[in-house]
PLY file of the C-alpha trace (Angstrom):
ply
format ascii 1.0
element vertex 160
property float x
property float y
property float z
element edge 159
property int vertex1
property int vertex2
end_header
91.76 89.83 96.95
91.76 89.62 93.16
90.77 86.34 91.53
92.85 84.92 88.72
91.20 83.29 85.74
92.08 79.61 85.40
94.41 78.64 82.58
92.89 77.19 79.42
94.04 73.70 78.50
94.48 74.44 74.80
97.62 76.53 74.38
100.79 74.45 74.77
103.83 73.09 72.98
106.06 70.09 73.62
109.83 70.52 73.80
112.12 67.50 73.58
115.83 68.13 74.09
115.15 71.83 73.37
113.38 71.22 70.03
109.81 72.55 69.92
107.10 70.35 68.44
104.27 72.60 67.27
102.33 69.75 65.63
101.32 68.19 68.97
97.54 68.29 69.45
97.14 66.43 72.77
99.18 65.27 75.77
97.80 62.94 78.42
99.27 61.13 81.42
100.33 64.29 83.25
100.23 62.64 86.66
102.97 63.96 88.95
103.24 60.53 90.54
101.42 57.93 92.56
102.50 55.74 95.41
101.08 52.73 97.19
100.44 52.89 100.92
102.36 50.54 103.18
99.92 49.17 105.75
100.71 47.35 108.99
97.99 45.21 110.54
98.20 44.70 114.29
97.74 41.11 115.36
94.57 40.43 117.33
92.87 43.70 116.31
90.96 45.10 113.40
93.22 48.16 113.27
95.30 48.94 110.20
98.04 51.53 110.51
99.18 53.34 107.39
102.84 53.78 108.14
104.57 54.82 104.95
104.41 55.37 101.24
105.67 52.72 98.86
107.29 52.84 95.45
106.57 55.97 93.40
105.11 55.25 89.96
104.52 57.51 86.97
101.91 57.18 84.22
103.01 56.95 80.61
102.89 60.21 78.64
100.79 59.96 75.50
101.50 62.51 72.80
99.18 62.88 69.82
100.55 64.85 66.90
99.67 65.77 63.33
101.66 64.15 60.52
102.37 66.90 57.99
105.78 66.34 56.38
107.43 68.91 58.65
110.79 68.47 60.41
108.70 67.32 63.40
107.91 64.10 61.49
111.62 63.39 61.02
112.40 64.21 64.65
109.83 61.74 66.00
110.87 59.13 63.43
114.51 59.46 64.51
113.54 59.18 68.18
111.55 56.01 67.46
114.30 54.54 65.25
116.97 55.22 67.89
114.84 53.50 70.52
114.08 50.39 68.50
117.47 50.28 66.74
116.09 49.47 63.30
119.35 50.56 61.70
121.33 47.49 62.78
122.35 44.93 60.20
119.54 42.61 59.03
119.88 39.10 60.41
122.31 40.12 63.16
121.92 40.52 66.89
122.25 44.31 66.56
118.93 44.81 64.78
115.71 45.56 66.70
117.16 44.98 70.17
116.19 48.34 71.64
118.54 50.85 73.15
119.12 53.04 76.13
118.23 56.16 74.14
116.56 58.60 76.53
115.38 62.17 76.07
114.32 64.91 78.45
111.67 67.50 77.67
108.81 69.72 78.76
105.17 70.39 78.13
105.12 74.18 78.02
101.78 75.75 78.96
101.13 79.18 77.52
98.38 81.69 78.22
97.78 84.34 75.55
101.18 83.52 74.02
103.17 83.83 77.25
104.68 80.85 79.06
103.01 80.45 82.46
104.22 76.99 83.55
105.89 73.85 82.33
105.85 70.19 83.21
109.30 68.69 82.74
109.76 64.99 82.03
113.03 63.15 82.50
114.80 60.31 80.68
111.85 59.41 78.44
111.91 56.57 75.92
109.44 55.49 73.26
107.20 52.68 74.44
105.06 52.64 71.29
104.16 54.69 68.25
101.20 54.30 65.90
99.27 56.15 63.22
95.55 56.83 63.02
93.45 54.64 60.74
93.39 55.41 57.03
89.85 55.48 55.66
88.77 56.23 52.09
86.45 59.24 52.01
87.46 60.40 55.52
87.80 64.07 56.42
90.15 63.56 59.39
93.82 64.47 59.39
96.52 61.84 59.85
97.80 61.68 63.42
100.56 59.81 65.17
100.27 58.65 68.78
103.55 58.27 70.67
103.60 56.74 74.17
106.59 57.65 76.32
107.75 56.03 79.53
109.81 58.31 81.76
111.53 58.69 85.09
109.31 61.41 86.49
107.53 64.71 86.01
108.25 68.04 87.64
105.74 70.90 87.73
107.58 74.21 87.31
105.53 77.31 88.07
106.77 80.62 86.77
106.64 83.74 88.95
103.50 85.81 88.40
0 1
1 2
2 3
3 4
4 5
5 6
6 7
7 8
8 9
9 10
10 11
11 12
12 13
13 14
14 15
15 16
16 17
17 18
18 19
19 20
20 21
21 22
22 23
23 24
24 25
25 26
26 27
27 28
28 29
29 30
30 31
31 32
32 33
33 34
34 35
35 36
36 37
37 38
38 39
39 40
40 41
41 42
42 43
43 44
44 45
45 46
46 47
47 48
48 49
49 50
50 51
51 52
52 53
53 54
54 55
55 56
56 57
57 58
58 59
59 60
60 61
61 62
62 63
63 64
64 65
65 66
66 67
67 68
68 69
69 70
70 71
71 72
72 73
73 74
74 75
75 76
76 77
77 78
78 79
79 80
80 81
81 82
82 83
83 84
84 85
85 86
86 87
87 88
88 89
89 90
90 91
91 92
92 93
93 94
94 95
95 96
96 97
97 98
98 99
99 100
100 101
101 102
102 103
103 104
104 105
105 106
106 107
107 108
108 109
109 110
110 111
111 112
112 113
113 114
114 115
115 116
116 117
117 118
118 119
119 120
120 121
121 122
122 123
123 124
124 125
125 126
126 127
127 128
128 129
129 130
130 131
131 132
132 133
133 134
134 135
135 136
136 137
137 138
138 139
139 140
140 141
141 142
142 143
143 144
144 145
145 146
146 147
147 148
148 149
149 150
150 151
151 152
152 153
153 154
154 155
155 156
156 157
157 158
158 159
């Protein structure tokens, strides 16, 4: 039986609504889900029966990306603006109230340039967005961190 080499964790892209984001440097929160256990305790005994699973929960996706003036910057800015509705009229109830703007996407894992799997996320919305610190004399590049809440992940394996 031949052994396959494990995939490296460094070759991936993020797609949101079909648009590729090549400036993404890190994605975390790739948990396929977690559930609590429903326990039933029998009266008069020390026995606990685990009878069912509870509500399914998903971790937030955290995307870290480089800020470089590319169309990617505008795409993420538009996503954030649509979520937080900054374009409403100042001083009115339509400004900054949030929205139901949701987007679906994938983290596409590649191996030597070929797609080998993807993790799809559904109905994601921006929970928060921030930039890295600015420091005089620093050698680091400017990054943006975007945290997405979503309605679930799906691991899609491609045929070998």
